[in-house]
N, C-alpha and C positions, 0 to 999 in steps of 0.2 A: 789434720779430719776433714772431709766435705763438707760444707754448712748443709743443713734439711731446710729444704723450702718448707717454706708454712706456707697454709691453708688459710685462705682470706675468706669468712663466709659473711655476709653482709645480707643486711635487711633490704626484703625484695628478691633475695635467690630461692629459686628453683630448686629442693636439694628430694634425692630420690632417698629413702630411707625404709626400712624395716618395720615393722608392727612396733615386734617384740622392742624394737627401740624407742619406737613412738610411745609405747603404751594404746595405739588410736585402736587397734581390736585384737583380737585370739586370733584372728588370720596369716596367714603364713605366707604376707604377699609383702613386695615393697611399693608404697605411692609417695606418687608428688607432695613436698609441701612445700610450702613458705615461711622465710624466715621470718619473724616478726619482730623480736627482737634477740641481741648478743650480747651474753655478760659473760666472766674469765673462765668462768668452768658451767655454764646454764646455756645451751638455747634456745628460744623459746619458736615453736613453729604451729600454723595451721595447715593442718593435710587435708587434699582435695579426694572428696570422695567420687563417684560416678555412680554411684546407687542414690545417696541422698541428696537434695536437691538444696541448694544453699543459696541466702540471697546471689550470692557473686557467681554464675555462670561463667565458666571458663573453656574458649574452643580450644579445639589439640593444637591450628596455632602457636597459638597465647606460649607455647613454651618446647622447647626440641623435649621436656620431660613428661610430654602426656600425649599417651597413646588414645584416646577417648576423651568424648564430650564429657565435662565437670563440673563439679562448682565446690565454692569454700562457704563455710558457714564460722559463725563464731566457736565454734569448735579450737581449741591449740593443745599443744600439748608439750612440755618441755623436756627436752633431751638434754644426753651431756654432751657438752661440747667436744670428746674424741669421738661421741657416733656421728655426731653433724658433719665434722670434718672428715669423719671413713666414709659418709654419703655421696654420691655421684652430684657434685653441684653444675643446671644448667643456664646458669648466670642469670640475670635478673627474669622474673615474670614480664609481659610487656604488657605494656599501656593501653587502654585505660587501665587492663584489671590489675595491676601489681598499687596502684592510687587507690581502687575499692575497696581490696583483701585486706592492707592498712587502715583503712580507716573503719572498715568494719573492725577493727583490733584495737583501735586506737582510745578510745576511754578504757577499755579491762586494763591495760596496760599502765595508768597511773594512777 
């Protein structure tokens, strides 16, 4: 039996996830989210919004997963590890935005 490749999700990765999985909204949309914590069965993500302004503005060039200007706030969601692994992984969010998003959530994770 061939080995199944394991998906490696890392803190700082940009994942494209459906709102039905994140609970971010009732909309039938997918949105980019930054991974802020990874557990055995749960992944905590910070969803990105293009309509609500947050303290960390991010340009389109900050990730291949972005299609419009947007921002991150303290908003975060828990998703199952399997849902996170099924999402599209666009790699690490570009600096300095990665550090700013993670710092925004650092106090909440302690």
